[in-house]
C-alpha positions as CSV (number, residue, x, y, z in Angstrom):
1,M,13.0,-21.5,9.9
2,I,12.7,-17.8,9.5
3,D,10.2,-15.5,7.9
4,I,11.4,-12.4,6.1
5,V,9.2,-9.3,5.6
6,T,10.2,-6.5,3.3
7,G,9.6,-3.2,4.9
8,A,8.7,-4.5,8.4
9,F,9.0,-1.0,9.8
10,G,6.4,0.3,7.3
11,Y,2.6,0.1,7.5
12,I,1.5,-3.3,6.0
13,G,4.9,-4.9,6.7
14,R,4.6,-3.9,10.3
15,A,1.2,-5.5,10.6
16,I,2.4,-8.8,9.0
17,S,5.5,-8.9,11.2
18,K,3.4,-8.4,14.3
19,H,1.1,-11.2,13.3
20,L,4.0,-13.5,12.8
21,L,5.6,-12.5,16.1
22,D,2.4,-13.1,17.9
23,A,2.5,-16.6,16.4
24,S,6.0,-17.1,17.9
25,R,7.7,-17.0,14.5
26,E,11.2,-15.7,14.0
27,V,11.1,-12.6,11.8
28,R,13.7,-10.6,10.0
29,T,13.3,-7.7,7.6
30,V,15.0,-6.3,4.5
31,T,14.0,-2.7,4.2
32,T,14.8,0.3,2.1
33,H,14.6,2.4,5.3
34,P,16.6,0.5,8.0
35,D,17.0,3.8,9.9
36,K,13.3,4.2,10.5
37,P,12.1,3.9,14.1
38,D,11.9,0.3,15.1
39,P,8.4,-0.6,16.4
40,F,9.6,-4.0,17.6
41,G,12.4,-3.0,20.0
42,G,15.0,-5.1,18.2
43,A,12.9,-8.2,17.9
44,V,13.0,-7.9,14.1
45,P,16.6,-7.6,12.9
46,A,16.9,-5.4,9.8
47,T,19.3,-5.3,6.9
48,P,19.1,-2.9,3.9
49,L,17.1,-3.8,0.8
50,D,19.9,-2.8,-1.5
51,F,19.1,-3.5,-5.2
52,E,22.7,-2.5,-6.1
53,N,24.1,-5.4,-4.1
54,L,22.1,-8.5,-5.1
55,D,24.8,-10.9,-3.7
56,R,24.2,-9.5,-0.3
57,L,20.4,-9.5,-0.7
58,E,20.6,-13.2,-1.7
59,A,22.7,-13.9,1.4
60,D,20.2,-12.0,3.6
61,L,17.4,-14.2,2.3
62,R,19.0,-17.5,2.9
63,G,17.4,-19.7,5.6
64,A,14.0,-18.1,5.1
65,A,10.9,-20.3,4.9
66,T,8.7,-17.5,3.6
67,L,9.3,-14.1,2.1
68,Y,6.5,-11.6,2.6
69,N,6.8,-8.9,0.0
70,T,5.3,-5.4,0.5
71,Y,7.8,-3.5,-1.6
72,W,6.2,-1.1,-4.1
73,V,5.8,2.7,-4.7
74,R,2.6,4.6,-4.4
75,F,3.6,7.0,-7.1
76,E,6.6,8.1,-9.2
77,Y,8.7,10.7,-7.5
78,G,12.3,11.9,-7.5
79,G,13.5,9.5,-10.2
80,V,11.7,6.5,-8.6
81,T,9.4,5.0,-11.2
82,F,7.0,2.2,-11.5
83,R,9.2,0.6,-14.2
84,Q,12.1,0.7,-11.8
85,A,10.0,-0.8,-9.0
86,V,9.0,-3.7,-11.2
87,R,12.7,-4.4,-12.1
88,H,13.6,-4.3,-8.4
89,T,10.8,-6.7,-7.5
90,A,11.9,-9.2,-10.2
91,A,15.4,-9.0,-8.9
92,L,14.1,-9.6,-5.3
93,F,12.2,-12.7,-6.4
94,A,15.2,-14.0,-8.3
95,C,17.4,-13.6,-5.2
96,A,14.7,-15.4,-3.2
97,R,14.8,-18.4,-5.6
98,R,18.6,-18.6,-5.5
99,A,18.5,-18.3,-1.7
100,G,16.2,-21.3,-1.4
101,V,13.1,-19.4,-0.1
102,Q,10.3,-21.9,0.0
103,K,7.3,-19.6,-0.6
104,I,6.7,-15.9,-1.5
105,V,3.6,-14.1,-0.3
106,H,3.2,-10.9,-2.3
107,I,0.9,-8.0,-1.5
108,S,-0.6,-6.7,-4.7
109,V,-3.9,-4.8,-5.3
110,T,-7.4,-5.7,-6.4
111,H,-8.0,-5.6,-10.1
112,A,-4.3,-5.4,-11.0
113,S,-4.1,-5.8,-14.8
114,A,-1.3,-5.5,-17.3
115,A,-3.8,-4.1,-19.7
116,S,-4.9,-1.3,-17.3
117,R,-4.7,2.3,-18.4
118,L,-3.5,3.2,-14.9
119,P,0.2,2.7,-14.4
120,Y,-0.2,1.8,-10.7
121,Y,-2.4,-1.1,-11.5
122,Q,-0.4,-2.1,-14.6
123,G,2.8,-2.1,-12.5
124,K,1.2,-4.2,-9.8
125,A,0.2,-6.8,-12.5
126,L,3.8,-6.8,-13.9
127,Q,5.0,-7.5,-10.3
128,E,2.6,-10.5,-10.2
129,E,3.9,-11.7,-13.6
130,A,7.5,-11.6,-12.3
131,L,6.4,-13.7,-9.3
132,M,4.6,-16.2,-11.3
133,T,7.6,-16.9,-13.5
134,C,10.4,-16.8,-10.8
135,G,10.1,-20.5,-10.0
136,V,9.1,-20.2,-6.3
137,P,5.7,-21.3,-5.0
138,Y,3.7,-18.1,-4.3
139,A,0.6,-16.6,-2.8
140,I,-0.7,-13.3,-4.2
141,V,-2.9,-11.3,-1.9
142,R,-4.8,-8.4,-3.4
143,P,-6.1,-5.9,-0.8
144,T,-8.7,-3.2,-1.4
145,L,-8.5,0.1,0.5
146,V,-6.5,-0.7,3.6
147,F,-7.4,1.1,6.9
148,G,-6.3,1.0,10.5
149,P,-4.2,3.0,13.0
150,G,-1.5,4.9,11.2
151,D,-2.8,4.4,7.6
152,I,-2.3,7.2,5.1
153,L,-5.3,7.4,2.8
154,V,-8.2,7.1,5.2
155,N,-6.4,9.0,7.9
156,N,-5.8,11.9,5.6
157,M,-9.4,11.9,4.5
158,A,-10.3,12.3,8.1
159,W,-7.6,15.0,8.5
160,L,-9.1,17.0,5.6
161,I,-12.5,16.7,7.2
162,R,-11.2,18.1,10.5
163,K,-9.3,20.9,8.8
164,F,-11.6,22.2,6.1
165,P,-15.2,23.3,6.1
166,V,-15.9,21.5,2.8
167,F,-14.9,18.0,1.6
168,P,-15.1,17.2,-2.1
169,I,-17.1,14.2,-3.4
170,F,-15.5,13.5,-6.8
171,G,-18.2,13.3,-9.5
172,S,-21.3,11.4,-8.7
173,G,-19.9,9.6,-5.6
174,D,-21.8,6.4,-6.4
175,Y,-18.7,4.4,-7.2
176,R,-17.9,1.7,-4.6
177,L,-15.1,0.8,-2.2
178,Q,-14.7,-2.1,0.2
179,P,-12.2,-1.2,3.0
180,V,-10.2,-4.0,4.7
181,Y,-8.6,-3.7,8.1
182,V,-4.8,-3.9,8.1
183,G,-4.9,-6.6,10.8
184,D,-7.2,-8.7,8.7
185,L,-4.9,-8.2,5.7
186,A,-2.0,-9.5,7.8
187,R,-3.9,-12.6,8.9
188,I,-4.9,-13.3,5.3
189,A,-1.3,-13.0,4.1
190,V,0.1,-15.3,6.9
191,D,-2.7,-17.8,6.3
192,A,-1.9,-17.8,2.5
193,A,1.7,-18.9,3.2
194,G,0.3,-22.2,4.4
195,H,-1.9,-22.9,1.4
196,A,-0.7,-25.7,-0.9
197,G,0.7,-24.7,-4.3
198,S,0.4,-21.2,-5.7
199,T,-2.7,-19.1,-5.0
200,T,-4.2,-15.7,-5.7
201,E,-6.9,-14.2,-3.5
202,D,-8.4,-10.8,-2.7
203,A,-8.4,-9.3,0.8
204,A,-11.5,-7.3,1.3
205,G,-13.6,-6.2,4.2
206,P,-17.2,-7.2,5.0
207,E,-18.7,-3.8,4.2
208,T,-19.1,-2.1,0.8
209,F,-19.9,1.6,0.6
210,T,-20.4,4.1,-2.2
211,F,-17.8,6.9,-1.8
212,D,-20.7,9.2,-0.8
213,E,-21.7,6.8,2.0
214,F,-18.1,6.3,3.1
215,I,-17.3,10.1,3.4
216,S,-20.7,10.8,5.0
217,L,-19.9,8.1,7.7
218,L,-16.4,9.6,8.3
219,A,-17.8,13.1,8.6
220,A,-20.7,12.1,10.8
221,R,-18.2,10.5,13.3
222,I,-15.4,13.1,13.1
223,R,-16.9,16.6,12.3
224,P,-20.6,16.5,11.5
225,R,-20.8,20.1,10.4
226,T,-18.4,19.5,7.5
227,R,-20.2,20.2,4.2
228,L,-19.9,17.5,1.5
229,A,-19.9,19.0,-2.0
230,H,-19.9,17.2,-5.3
231,M,-17.2,18.5,-7.5
232,P,-15.7,17.7,-10.9
233,P,-12.7,15.3,-10.5
234,W,-10.3,17.8,-12.1
235,F,-11.3,20.5,-9.5
236,A,-10.8,18.1,-6.6
237,L,-7.3,17.1,-8.0
238,A,-6.4,20.8,-8.4
239,A,-7.5,21.5,-4.9
240,G,-5.5,18.5,-3.6
241,R,-2.4,19.7,-5.5
242,I,-2.7,23.1,-3.9
243,I,-3.0,21.7,-0.4
244,G,-0.2,19.2,-1.2
245,E,2.1,22.0,-2.2
246,A,1.3,23.9,1.0
247,I,2.1,20.9,3.2
248,G,4.9,19.4,1.1
249,D,3.2,16.1,0.2
250,V,1.2,14.4,-2.5
251,I,-2.4,14.0,-1.2
252,L,-4.0,12.2,-4.2
253,T,-2.8,11.0,-7.6
254,R,-4.8,10.7,-10.8
255,D,-4.2,6.9,-10.7
256,E,-5.8,6.7,-7.3
257,L,-8.7,8.9,-8.2
258,R,-9.5,7.0,-11.4
259,G,-9.1,3.6,-9.6
260,L,-11.5,4.8,-6.9
261,M,-14.0,6.1,-9.4
262,D,-13.8,2.9,-11.4
263,S,-14.7,0.9,-8.2
264,L,-11.4,-1.0,-8.4
265,L,-11.1,-1.0,-4.6
266,T,-13.7,-3.7,-4.4
267,S,-13.7,-7.5,-4.7
268,N,-15.9,-10.1,-6.4
269,Q,-14.8,-12.8,-3.9
270,P,-16.2,-13.5,-0.5
271,A,-14.8,-11.1,2.1
272,G,-11.8,-12.5,3.9
273,G,-11.7,-9.6,6.4
274,T,-14.0,-9.6,9.4
275,T,-13.5,-6.1,10.8
276,A,-16.2,-3.8,9.7
277,F,-15.0,-0.2,9.0
278,S,-18.1,1.3,10.6
279,S,-17.5,-0.6,13.9
280,W,-13.8,0.2,13.9
281,L,-14.5,3.9,13.3
282,E,-16.9,4.0,16.3
283,S,-14.0,3.3,18.6
284,H,-11.3,5.2,16.7
285,A,-13.0,8.4,15.6
286,D,-11.3,10.5,18.2
287,E,-7.9,9.7,16.9
288,S,-8.5,9.4,13.2
289,G,-7.2,12.4,11.3
290,T,-5.7,14.2,14.3
291,G,-2.4,14.4,12.5
292,Y,-1.4,14.3,8.8
293,A,0.4,11.2,7.5
294,S,3.0,12.2,4.9
295,E,3.7,9.8,2.1
296,L,6.9,11.7,1.1
297,G,7.9,11.8,4.8
298,R,7.5,8.1,5.2
299,H,9.0,6.8,2.0
300,F,11.2,9.4,0.3
301,R,12.6,11.8,2.8
302,W,14.2,9.0,4.9
303,N,16.4,8.4,1.9
304,P,16.3,11.6,-0.2
305,P,15.9,11.1,-3.9
306,L,18.9,11.5,-6.1
307,R,17.0,13.8,-8.4
308,P,14.3,15.6,-6.6
309,T,11.2,16.8,-8.5
310,R,8.1,18.7,-7.5
311,P,5.4,16.7,-5.8
312,G,3.1,17.7,-8.6
313,D,5.1,15.5,-10.9
314,A,3.7,12.4,-9.2
315,S,1.1,12.0,-11.7
316,G,1.3,8.4,-12.6
317,R,2.3,8.6,-16.3
318,P,2.2,5.4,-18.4
319,F,5.4,3.5,-18.8
320,G,5.8,4.7,-22.4
321,S,5.5,8.4,-21.4
322,G,9.2,9.0,-21.6
323,R,10.0,9.1,-17.9
324,G,12.9,6.9,-17.4
325,G,14.5,5.5,-14.3
326,P,17.5,7.0,-12.6
């Protein structure tokens, strides 16, 4: 039996695939970026995740015991929308059912809710609903803020600390986050495939910080002379937009900022992760933030959008805002 991971050459998909390979599982991937550098040296055969050819997608999923789904978009850009991503996810799950996949493990996010005012979290909940109704036993895994070598968000916070004399603390800074190591997330996801029936669980690390504490820890390990300054959220977003325009990327979206300030990157469940961020940072501070990790470079410029838009348009508007799919 074979395990299939969507996006095995991406960040979370790569960690799940490595965990499976280390357990001597046979792994394949369906990916929107089959031309990305292969970190597995050909050990994970790749086929395109082509939502315009569902017959081929169904055929590519046949023979799989488990489908691990990491497909999603961080923000809307270039005609790619959350609504479109939900449709694509539902099509993927329907293909998995017809192909005879025995279980689907889906990576979601903590506090996903169809009633959320944040389109990212609303879309994640609609993905979950599509999974629950597709007719295949499932495991939903909801991570908090994922960190590890090569991540985007934590790495780029460290990069900003290295590059600029001042780092913004949005608002009070007393909102909380509970980072989870990407290797722990992979283990939790693979373990979830073996659970009986259908399950939903969070994936959170063993430490909880206020944002103030988290950034203070980063700065102390990376560049202690950095000044941490409390700023209104609108000012921090504006500064991020200016820097993003300069480097050609989207640094932070309103959805991400509001989710952070609402403490949505935490869990009420016992921590499944065992790797403490503070301990990990001790041994990885020298490499964290030494280079900038581009979201657009990883996920959009490998396959340029049909209708490019300015990075500033990646604002996370609600589904009813008038932005349609391509």
